[in-house]
N, C-alpha and C positions, 0 to 999 in steps of 0.2 A: 228406778224400775217403774215401768208404766203399769198402772192398774186401771181397768175401766171403772166408770162410776158405779157405786154400789147398787144403783137401781137399774143398771144395764142388764138386760136379759136377752140373750141371743138364741133363738130356737133353730135358725137355719144357717148359722155360720159359726166359725170359731175365731176368736181374737186372741192373739198372743203377742208378746213383745219382749225383746231383749236387746240390750246395747244400742238403743235408739232405733231399732228396726221393728216395725209393727206389721204383723202378718194377719190379713183377713182372708179366711178360707171359706168359700161357699160350701155348704154341706147340707144339701137337700137331695138325697138319693132318689132315683138313680142318675138323674141328669142335671141336677142343680137348676131346675126350672125356677124362674124368677116370678114367684107368686107375689101378690101384694104384701103378704106378711114377710116374705123373704127380702123384698126390696126395702121394707121398713127397717129390717135388721141392718141392712147395708147403710141406710141413712143414719140410723142411730150410732153405728160404729164410727162412721166418718165424723159425725157431729161430736162424738166423745173425744176426738183427737184435736179439735179446733184450737184449744188453748194449751196444748202440750208443747212446751218449748224444747223438749229434749228429743223429739222425734226427727230422725234424719231421712227416713224412707218408709213408705207404706207399700207393702207387697200384697197384691190381690191375686188369689189363685182359686182353683176349684178342686174339691176332694173327689176322688174316683176318676172314671174315664173321661168325663166331660168337664170342660170349664163351665159352660152353661148352654142349655139348649134353647134359651129364650123365655118368653112369657108363658105363663100358665094359660092354656087355651080357654079355660072356664072363666077367666077374668075379662074376656072380651065382650061379655054380654051384659046388657042392662046397665044399671048404675055403676057396676064394677069397672066398666071400661074407662070412665072418667078417673076413678081412683087409681087404676092401673097406670094410665098415662101420666097422671100427676106424680105418682110415686117414682116412676122412672125418670121424669124430668128433674125431680128433686135430687136424685142421686148425682146427676151431672152438675146441678147447681152446687151441691156440697163439694164435689170434686174441684170445681172451679174456685170455690171460696177457700178451700183448704190450702194452706201455704206449704204443705209438705209434698215432696216429689212422690209420684205414684208410679209403681211398676206392676204391670200385670204379667203373670206367668201362665201360659196356655199350653197344657200338656195333652189336650184332647180337643174335640170339636167345640167351637164357640159360634153359635148360630143365633140369628135374629137379635133380640135384645142382648144376648150374651156376647155376640160378636162386637157390637158397638161398645159395650161395657169394657171389654178388653182393649179395643182400639182407642177408646177415649182417655185411657191413662196416658201419662207423659211418656212412658216407655213400655214396650211390650216385647217379651221374648217368648218364642213359641217352638214347639217340637216340629221338626221338619216334616215328618211323616204322619204323626198321630193327630196333629192339629189341622183344623180347617176353619175357614171363616166364610160367612155368607148371610144373606137376608132372604130366606125363603117365604117371607110373609105374604108376598104378592100371590103366591099359589093358593093361599086361603082367602084371597080377595081383600086383604088389608095391607097396611104398610106401617113402618116404624116411624113415628113422628119426630123423634130426636134424630134418627138417621137422615131424615129428609133435610134437616137443617145442618147437621154436623158433618155428615159423610162428605159432602162436596168440599168442605173446608179441609178435610184430611187428604182425600185422594184426587180432588178436582171434579169439576162438573161432569165431564164425559164419563169417567169411570164410575162415579156415583150413580148416574142414571142407569148404566149397565148393570151394576150390582143390585140396585133396588128394584128396577123394573124387570130384570132378567130372572131374578129369583134363584140364581145358582150359587155356587160356593167356589172359593179359591183356596189353593194350597197355601201353606205357610210361606213357601218360597215366593209364590206370586204375591202374597200379601206384603212381603218385604219389598218386592220390586216396585209395587205401586205406592209404597209409603203408608200402608195401613198399619203395619207393625214395625218395630225397630229391627229385629233380627230373627231369622229362622235358624234354629240350632239342631244339629243331629240329635235324634231322640235320646240316645244314650249319654249325651253330653249336656243336656238341658240343665240338669241340676247343678253341674259344675259351673256352667256359664252363669247361672243365677247366683250361685254362691260367690263367684269372683266379683260380680257387680255389687252384690250386697256388702261384701267386705270393703270395697272402695268407699261406700257410703258410711259404713261403721267407722272407718278411719278418718272421716271428715268431721267438720264442725256443723252442728245442728243449725245455728242461726245463719251461717253462710249458705247452707243448702236451702234453707227456707227463704232467705232474701233473694237468692238467685232465681229460685222457682217463681217467686212473686214478681220479679222483674220480667221474666219471660212470659208467664201466663197472663199477667195484667196488660201486656201490650199486644196480644194476639189479634184482637179485634179493633185495634186503633190504627189510624193512619201512621205512616212511618215516622214523621216528625214527632207526633204525639207519643208514639211508642218509645222513641229514644228519650224524650223528656221524662216519661214515666220511669224508665230504667235508671236515668240519672238521679231522679228523686229517691228511688230505692237505694241506690249506691251511696249517695251523699248523706241522706238523712236517716237511713236505717242500717245498712251494712256497716258503714264507717263509724256508727255509734256503738258497735259491738267490740268487746275485748278481743274476740277471735280474729277479727279483721286485722287489727294491729299486730297480734301475735303471729299470724300467717306471714305478713310482710317482713316482720323482723326475723322470722325463722329463715326466710329466703336470703336476706342480707347476711345473716350470721352463719349461713350454710349448716343448718341443723334441722331436725324434725320439729314441727310445731307441737306445742302442748296445749291442746284445746281445753277451754273452760266451758264450752257450750253456753257462753254468755256474750 
């Protein structure tokens, strides 16, 4: 059973874990605005998971009607602007470094910094009607620095320019169409869709999920030959060194369900 470090204290989120699934729930009513303190909570939560070998999936969600409405406007002024941008960047650095798959669940609006936080996860399921995504920052004469770098990598250059410079929002269905999220689900079926996906991870091997995530994420910014070599290195020197890799292959040969050791 996962337990956060004894010195971990989260004011603006809830962290729970069971059966290898860690749930991080943003909880800063009414709109889960990402203040500097709230972002530090997210950083601390992700860092607390770095050396957990039993974690199969990290689920990021928002309490209430919003996933997140973005940055705290008061943090844009003076010296706080630097800390705000640095804190937000550090979240994505932690996400990239973490070798656990990340799933965001968006049941309501995800705007500005909240939009990219959801889209920046490995997978994202969103409510078809209640959720929307967008970057309205340009209307306030600013832009999201991580979005400027990451959004073109997710949806392509042309769509990224339209989203960031246009300042509008897109529905969950449109977000799925352009590759911003994984899937838009009927609102009333979102919880069931999430539960089904979570169950698949619960029934999996933690080191297999972590190794596979490491192979994919580590090659995203590499040239194709280097990305393949990176994946081969993870496969041969990390995955195949686990007991579960051998167990999984033997289970297929012997036509039985695998018995994972999470080692």
